[in-house]
N, C-alpha and C positions, 0 to 999 in steps of 0.2 A: 705772413700768409693769412692769418685769421683776419687781419685788417682789410685785406683785398676781398676775400670771400665774404666778409660781412656785408659788403656792399651789394652783394647779390642775394642776400637773404630775403625772402619773400616779405616777411613781416616788417623788415626795416625799410625795404624800398617803399612799401605801401604807407609807412608812417612818414617817410621824408617827402614823398610826392616830388614837387618841383624845387624843394629847398636844396641848399648846398650840401654835397656829400664829400667824403674823403676820396681823393682820386686814388686809382690803382697806381702804385709806384713801380719803377723799375728795380731790379735787384731781387725779383721773385725767384723761387726755385727753378732753375733752367731745365731740370729733368721733368718738370710738370707743366711749365708755361713758358713759351717763347716770347721774345720782345715783340715780334711782329703781331702776335695774337693779342698781347696786352694792349698795344696801340690801337688796334681795330676796336677792341672792347671799349677803349676810352672814348672813341668817336661816337660809338653807338650810345654809351652812357650819356653823353653830352646831348644827344638828340632826345633821349628820354627825359632828362632834367628839363628841357625846354618845353615839355608837353607834347612832343611829337612821338607819341607812343607807336602809332602805325608805322612811322618811318623807321623807328628803332627796331620793330618787329620785322619789317621787311628787310632791313639790312642784315639781321640775325639769320633770316631764312635764306638769304642769298649767299650767305658765307658757306663756302663747301666745306664738307667734313673731311674730304680727302686730304691727307696731310696733316690733319690736326692730331695732337697728342690725346691719349685717352682722357686725361683730365680736362683738356681743353674742349673736347666733345661734351663732356659732362656739364661744364660751366656754360657752354652755349645753350644747351638744352634747358638747364636750370633757369637761365635768364629769360628764354622764350616762355617758359611755364610761368614765371613771375609776371611777365607783361599780360599774358592771357588771363591770369588770375585777376589782375587789376581791371580787366575788361568783363569780369564775372563769367568767363568762359571756363568753368572749372573742369569740365571733363577733358578738353584739349590740354589744360594746364596739367592734369594728372597724367595724361599720356606722355607729355614731354618730361615730367619728373621722373616717371618710370624708365624712359630711355636714359636720362641723365644718370640714374643709379646703376645702369649696366656698365658704365666706364668710369666711375667716381672712386673706386675702392682705393686708389693710391693717395687720395687726398681725404684724411679723416674729417677735417673741418667741413669741407664741401659735402661730403656724404651725410654729416649731421644736419647740415642746413636743408638738403634736399628731402630727407625724411620729415623734417619740420614742416617744410612747405607742402609736402604730400599730405601730411596730417591736417594742416589748415584747409587744404582743398576738400578733402573727405568731409571735414567738420561742416564746411559751407553746404555741402550736398546732403547733410543729415546721415551720413554713414558712420555713425559714432564708434562702432567696434572697429572698422578699418582705420578710423582716425587715431583710435587709442593704441592700436598695434603699431601704427607708423610712429607716433610720437614717443613710444617705448623704445623704438629702434633708433631713435636720434640720441646721439651721446651728447648730452648737454655739457660735458666737461670740455668738449672740443669747440664750443660755441663762445662768442664773446659774452660779456656779462649781460648786456641788454638783451641779446638774442636768448641767453639762458633764462632769463626772467620771463620772457614771452613763451618760452618752452613750458616752463613750470605752471604758468597760468593757463595754458591751453590744456596741459595734462590734468590739471585740477578740474577744469570745466568737463572734460570727457569723463573722468572718473566719477564726477557727481551724476552726470547723465546715466552712467552705466550702473550706478549704486555700488561702487567699489570703494567702501570706506577707507580701507588701509591705504589704497593708492592715492586717494583724495587727501588724505592727511599728510602723507609723504611729500606729495607735490607742493603743499602749502608750507611745510618745513623747509623744502629746498627754496621756494619762492621767497620766503622771509629770512633765508639764511644770511643775507648781508646786513641785517639790522644790528646795530651796536648798542642799543640800550632800551629800556623799558618804553620811554616817550616815543622813540622812533618806531618801536614795534606797535604800540597801540594806536599810532596815528595811521597806520595802514589798515584800510577797510578789511583786507583779508585775514587779519589777526583774529577778528571775531568768528569768522568761519572756521579757522583752525581750532580755536578754543571750544566751540560748540561740538566740533567733531571729536576732539580728543576726550572731553569728559565722558562721552558715550562709550568708549572702549572699556573693556574689563581690564582689572588691575594687572593681570599677567600680560596682556596685549600692550598695555602702556610701557611696561618695563621693557619688553622686547623691542618696541618701537624706538624708545629713547637709546637703548643700547646699540641699536643698528646705526644710529647717527652719531655716536659718541666720537668717532674719529674726526668729524667735521668741526667739532668744538664751536658750533654756531650758538650765538647767544640765545636764540629762540628756543633751542633744545634744553639748555640750562634752566631757562626761565620756566618752561613747561614742568621741568623736574621739580623746581622750587614750589610751583603751585600745587603739584601732587603731593609733595611732602607736607605742605601746610594743611591740605584738605585731610589726608588720611590721619594726620597727628590729631585733628579735632574729632575725627571719627573713632578715636581710641586706638588706632594702629601705631602707637608710638615708636616701637622698635623698627618698623618698616620705613617710618618717616626719617628716622636717624640714618638709616642705610642710604636714602636718597640724598640727604644733606652731606654725607661723608662724600658720596659720589660727585657732587657738585664741587665741594671743596678741592677734591683731588684732581678733577679734570678741567676745571676753570680757574685754577690758580692764575692770578694776573688779571682776571676780568673783574675789576673793582666793584661794579654795581652788583653783580651777582653775589660775590663774596660778602659784601656789605649786607645784603638781604639775608643771607644765611647767618651771619653774626648777629644781626638784629633779632632774628627769630629765636636764636639761642638765648639771647638776653631776655626777651619777653617770657619765654617759657620758664626760665629759672626764676624770674622775679615774680610773675603772676601765678606761678604754681604754689607760691606761699599763701596761706589763708588763715583767717581768724575766724573760727567757728562761732565765737560769740558776737561776731559783727555781721548784722543781716541788713541788706539793702532793700528799700521799698521805693518803688517808682509808680506814681499815681498822678492823674490830671487834677492838679491843685489850683489851677487857674484856667480861665476860659470858660466856655459854655458847659463843659463836663465837670466843672469844679465840685458840684454838689455830689455827684456820684463818688468822686475821688475822696472827699471828706468823710462820706458815709463808710467807705471801705476802711479809712483810717481808724475810725471809731472801733471797728470790729478787731483790727490788729492791736489797737491799743489795749483793748479789754483782755485779749489773749496774753499780751505782753505782761500786763500787771499781775495776771495769775501766775505766769511763769516765773517772773523775777521774785515774787513774794516767797517762793519755795527755794531760791537759790541763794547760797552765801555770797558775800561781798567778794568781788573779784571774778565771779563766775556768772554774773548777771548779763543778760543780752542787751546789746546796744543796737538801736535802730539808726540807720543813716537814710533819711527820707529826701527824696528829690521829686521835683515837679517835671512831669513829661509834657506839660502844656498841651495835653491832647494830641500830641503828634508822635507818630511811630519813629521818625528820624531823631527827634529830640530825645525820645525815650531810649534809643539805641546808644546815643552819645552819653546819656546818664549812666547807662550800664558800664561803658568804658571807664567813666569816672569812678564809679563805685569800686571797680576791680583795681584800678591803678592807684587810687588814692587811700582807699580803706581796706583793701584785700578782704572783702566780705565773703563769708562762707557760702551764702546763697542769696538770691534776689527774688522778692515777691513783686509782681507787676502784671502788666497786660490786662488791665481792667477791661479794656475794649479790644476786640480781635484786631482792629486796624493798627493798634499799638503793640499788641502782644507778639505778632509775627516778627517784627523788626527787632524788638527787644530780645526775644529769645534767640534769634539768629547771632546777635552780637554776643549774648552769654555763652552760646555754644561754641563760638570761635575761641573763647578763653577758657572752655571746660568748666563753666560755672553752673551750679545747680539753679534752675529757674522754675519758680512756682508760679504758674499763670492763672489769673482769675477769670479768664475767659478762654474760649476754644481758640486753637491755632490752626489756620487753614492752610497747612502745608502737606505735601505728600508724605505718606508714612515713611518712606526712605530718608526723609529729611529731618525726622525726629530721632531722639535717643533716649537713654535712661536718665539723662540729666534734665529731663522735662517732666513736670507734673501738672496736668490741667485739672484744676480743682472741680470745674463743672462737669468733667468727663469728656474726654476727647471724642472727636468723630469716630475714631476706631473703637472706642469704649461703647459708644451708642450702638453702632452697627454690630459689634460682637454680641451685644445683648439682644438685638433684633433677630439675629441668626442663631441664638442659643437653642439647644435641643428642646428646652422647655417651652420656648416661644413657638418653634416650628411645629411641634406636636399639636398645638392648639390652633395655629393659624394656617398651616399647610406649607407645601413646597412649591407653589407657583406664585411668584411675587412680581410686582411692578413698582416703579419709582417715578415721581413727578418732582423734579428739583429745580431750584433757581439757577439761572444762566449767569453764574458769577464764580469767583474763585472757591467760595464756600461750597456752592453746589457741585462744582467739579471735584472737589475733595470727597464729598458725600457719595457721588456716584461711583467714583474709582474705588473706594473702599467697599461700597455695596456690591459691586460687580466682583471684587477679589473674594469677599466672604461668601458669595453665592456659589462660585466655583469650588470653593473649599468645602462647602457644606452639601453640595450636590442639589442646589436649589435652582429652579428654572426661572430665568427672568423673561416673562412673556410681554412686558410692556415697560417702555422707558421714554420719557419725554421730558422737556425743560419748559420753563416759563420765564417771561421777562418780569423781574420783580418790580419794574418801574410802572407796570400797567395796573389797572384796577379791574379789568374784565379778563378773567382766566378761562373763559369757555372754550377758547380755540384749542389750547393744549389739551384740555380735558376731552374735548371732542376727538381729538387726535387719538388719545390714549384709548378711547372706547370704540375705535374703529369706525366712526361716524364721518370721517373726513372724506374718504373716497367712496362716493355713492356709485360711481361708474362701475367699480369692481364688484358691487353688490346690486346691480341693476335688476336682476331677476327677482330677487327677494324684495327689493323696493317696490317693484310694479305690483307684485301679488299683495303686499301689505297695504299699498295705496288703495287698491280695489276694495279690500276688506273694510278699511277705515272709511271709505266713501259711502258704504252701506249704512254706517252708523247713524243714529239719530242726530240730526243737524242741531239739536238743542243741547247736545253734550258739550263739555268744555273743549276748547281748541286743544289739539295735541301739540306738544313741543316739536316732536319729530316723528317720522313714520318708522324708520328702522330701529330695531332694538340694539342696544349697546352690546358689543363683544366683551364679555366678562370671562377671559381666559386666565385671569390671575385669582388667586385665593385672598390676597390682601395687598395693600399698597403702602408704600412708605413715602410720607410727604415731609421732608424736612424744612417746613416753612415757618416763618415767624407768625405770631397770633393774628395780626392784622391781615397777613396774606392768607392764612388758613381760613379766616372768616369769609373770604371771597371764594376760595378754591373749593372748599367742602360742599357748599350748596350746589356748585356747578355739576356735581355728579348726579344729584337728584334731578336737576333741571334736565338731564338727558336720560331719565329713567333708570339710572344705576343706583339702586336703593340698597340699603343694609350692607354696604361695603365695610370691610374691616380696614380702617384708616389708622395709620401709626405715625406719630410724630415725634419731635425732639423734646428736650427739656423745657423749652420756652412755652410749650402748651400748658405748663403749670401757670395758668394766666388768668387773672380776674376778668380780662376781656373775653376769653373763651368760655370761661366758668359761667359768665352772665348770659351767654347765648346758648350754652350747651343743650337746653331743653329743646331747641329747634334743630340742633345739629345731630342729634342721636348719640349713640355710644361712640367715644372716641378713646383711642389707646395711645400712650406715649411712653418713651423711655426717659427716666429721670432719677433724681435722689428721692428716696423715702425720707422725708424730713421728720417723721414721727419721733425717731430716736434723738432728735436734737437735745443737747444737754439742757435740762431745766435749770441747772446751776448757772450756766452761762446766760440763759434768757433773764434770769432773776437779776444777776449782777449787772448785765447791761441795762436793764430797765431801771434799776436803782441809780445808776451812775448818770444815765442820759436822759431819764424821764420819758423814755419811749421804747416801744418793742423792737427787737432787731428784725430786719427783713432779709431777703435773700443775699443782698450784697454783703451786709454786716456779717452774716452767717458764714459765707464763703471766705471773707477776709480773715475772720476768727479762725477758721478751719486751717488756713494756710500757715499761720504762725504756730498753731498747735502741732501740725505735721512736722515743721522743722524742729520743734522741741523734741518730738520723738526720735527724729534722725540723730540729732547732735547730743542729746542729754545722756551722760554716762559713758560717753566715748571721747577719744581724743584724736583729732585730725589736725596735722600741721601742714599738710600739702593737699592739693586737690587731687592727686593721684591716690591717696589714701582714702579720700571720701569717694572717689569713683570706684574703687575696688569694693568698698563697703556696699555701695548702692547696687553693684551688679550682683553681689552675693545674697541680696534680700529677696525672700519670696513674697513678702507682702509689706505694704505701708498702710497703717491705719490712720483714719481721720475722723472728723465728727460727722461729715456728710456721707462717709463710705469708706472703702478701702480699695487699694490698688494692688495689682500683681504684675509681675514682670513678664511680658509675652513678646518674643522675638525682638528683644532689645528696647521696647517702649513699655510705659506704664498703662495698664488697661484698668479703668475703674469698674468695680462690680456695681452695676446700676440696676434699678428696679423696673419691673414692667408694671405700669400704672393705667388706670382707666378713669375717665371723666365721663359722668353721667348726671344729668340733672344738677349741675352745680357741685357735685360731690366727687371728690378724688379718692379712689381706693387701690390698694395693691391688687393686681390682677390675680395674683395666686395666694391672696390672703383675704379673709372675710372683712378685716377692719376697714373702716372708711374715715377719711378725714376731709374737712372743708378745704376748698381752694386756696392756695397760698399766694405768696408775693408775686406780682406781675413782673414780666420781664421788661426792664427799662432799656429801651432801644436794643442795642446788642451787648450792653454791659453785663459781665458775668454770666453769659448765657448758659 
């Protein structure tokens, strides 16, 4: 029966067009369809296959309903609707589908098809809610497999239009329910839609969703459960992950690919959980154009290692396993995997450049390995954890200092931000916004700039309310008249309107070269004496050199005054040069690991994990870190740059400008 009715499905007929279709056979249920009716229908279908749609429709319309069985009446009306749909006469098609439903209840398969056809018609007319209601009334279990696939795809489209996330994901799970393996699953474009929707669900909703599909035992449900187990395991939810894995083993016994995934995961966890705390991995760019920076960082690490090992007995000395990232994040991530699998390292120092740091950290996090980054990592706060320490101070650390009570008391509670339009800038503005809400600060100005430009006047003009002169026309006309009366010998004015300064201070996380172009743009538009706050890279010879023209600047960074004189002396004696910022931070990284590992014994990563979670502070050469909401926040200083001198904003002492920022290295 399904085979017969499948020929009358709207979606199938439209797909087949004039191609050959399976003919209705005799032997149908005589209580629903007579031989005479089937014969007539075969003739009409023959007309339709030849492209004679009008003739087929005429034959159906001329077929008298008197004497037809209820299901025959329904089938006739359904086919009329199908032909009208193919002619894009959707309203008449809907009329006939509705009539068909009035007599189709004895045939479940036909009823399911009519509801599907009705949903397709409403969809074409843009009546999404009606279409969604109709497709939900279509029992897909009564449809053929191809029809059911079309049902699930339409259901997904409608749920997406109506922003019904749960229904959207359920439709995709049903649509992909026939996939038998990972390759088959990932080759279907709908898989990416499923994955992106699934990851947005809350943990509780994920569990409920997967459990509601456990009876189907479809591969896609088991695979999603495995991905979730893997994710939450590396997020530290190890017991919950084990529950997922046990659920998969129990319900998918005999599904070889899934069981193999689970077994391999158990193997990795058991083997990679072992660690040697006296074995430290180092990943730096030791070849290519960034080679010089990598070698400088290595000098700092080597100096620190020498100090540490000189005080340790044989058998307890630290061993470094050094690998070349080749200046590539992808290569660096591969090196992380090597260090874990081959050397069971207790921690990894790397990420000299942010472009490498992110991928290296993500690989380390997958395996639960402590990663000490020499540069910032531009990931959302939610994608960081307590196994990451950013030596220069993370974006979260900088913004936390900007919004400290001490700073807000001096700077005020109306703020603005001008940020670069890239991943780094997005990370800054996201954290800036989050902290502002937390501290009750009003953000009265926000704009971005293209870091590839050299003229930043447009974004500054926008921020100062000078872009839309039409909205300020009355003010503009008045000021134009006043300025017109001025002595023509006076210097030409830049603009007539005054800037709108509705913020007390502005945060500009720009690199020095960008800052040199951005800062004067404010004065260009008569916005003088603004409190401008930057990031650590503003500790720069470039900015220091021009600071007399830029006025008083503020920035968040490390107070390098306390840097160990002992370290500077030893470094200078050994390498005949003074250490700069890269060397200092590299030295700091190995010193911090010494503090974490010395005097303690960790045999597994879980033991180290528990220890780190229990710490209230980690101390280093350039500062200290405290654990806040599962990430390490560096205690940073509020600094001021004026006339080439850097001083602590809240202390009287002043020091000369220090090491410049080298590109993005160790920012």
